[in-house]
C-alpha positions as CSV (number, residue, x, y, z in Angstrom):
1,M,106.0,116.6,116.4
2,A,104.7,120.4,116.5
3,D,108.0,121.9,115.2
4,E,108.5,119.2,112.2
5,I,104.7,120.5,111.0
6,C,105.3,124.0,111.5
7,A,108.2,123.8,109.4
8,R,106.4,122.2,106.6
9,S,105.1,124.0,103.9
10,P,101.2,125.7,104.9
11,L,99.5,124.7,101.5
12,A,100.5,121.1,102.2
13,V,99.8,121.3,106.2
14,W,96.5,122.9,105.4
15,G,95.8,120.0,102.4
16,T,96.8,117.2,104.2
17,K,94.2,118.2,107.1
18,E,91.2,119.2,104.3
19,N,91.9,115.6,103.0
20,F,91.8,114.0,106.4
21,N,88.8,115.6,107.5
22,R,87.3,115.0,104.2
23,A,88.3,111.3,104.2
24,E,87.3,110.4,107.5
25,R,83.2,110.9,106.3
26,R,83.6,109.6,102.7
27,E,84.0,105.8,101.2
28,M,87.6,104.7,100.5
29,D,86.9,105.3,96.8
30,E,85.3,108.7,97.1
31,G,88.1,109.8,99.1
32,L,90.9,108.5,97.3
33,S,89.3,110.5,94.3
34,Y,88.8,113.6,96.1
35,I,92.9,112.9,97.2
36,A,93.7,112.7,93.1
37,A,91.6,115.8,92.3
38,W,93.2,117.5,95.2
39,N,96.3,116.8,94.3
40,A,96.3,117.5,90.6
41,G,95.1,121.1,91.4
42,M,98.1,121.5,93.6
43,L,100.1,121.1,90.6
44,F,99.4,124.4,89.4
45,M,100.6,126.0,92.5
46,P,104.5,125.0,92.3
47,E,105.8,127.8,94.6
48,D,106.1,125.5,97.9
49,V,108.1,122.4,96.0
50,N,110.1,125.2,94.4
51,E,111.1,126.8,97.7
52,S,111.6,122.8,99.1
53,L,113.6,121.6,96.2
54,G,115.7,125.2,96.7
55,A,116.1,125.1,100.4
56,I,117.5,121.3,99.9
57,T,119.8,121.9,97.4
58,Q,121.6,124.9,99.0
59,K,121.3,123.4,102.3
60,R,119.1,125.7,104.1
61,K,115.9,126.0,105.8
62,P,112.8,126.8,103.6
63,T,111.0,129.7,104.1
64,Y,107.2,129.5,102.7
65,R,104.9,132.3,102.2
66,N,102.0,132.8,105.0
67,L,98.6,131.6,103.6
68,M,95.8,134.1,103.1
69,P,92.8,133.3,105.4
70,I,90.8,130.3,103.7
71,K,87.2,130.3,102.8
72,R,85.6,127.0,102.3
73,V,86.3,125.8,98.7
74,F,83.9,123.0,98.8
75,S,80.7,122.1,100.6
76,E,80.5,119.7,103.7
77,E,77.5,117.6,102.2
């Protein structure tokens, strides 16, 4: 399972972890609103999506850029 997760976009893995962590401390509607806002923001970062689609069409493994060190964007309230 770890190999499968590591093969994914680092941005997508990080985003999924952030959303899971945020959702477990919130009510359902607030968690869903947060995820909707997060997903809308990710539309402005298409590099990993383009790499994924290119890899599929070229029948190769995707190569993603490493993430820079991440600072907390949202407070942990």
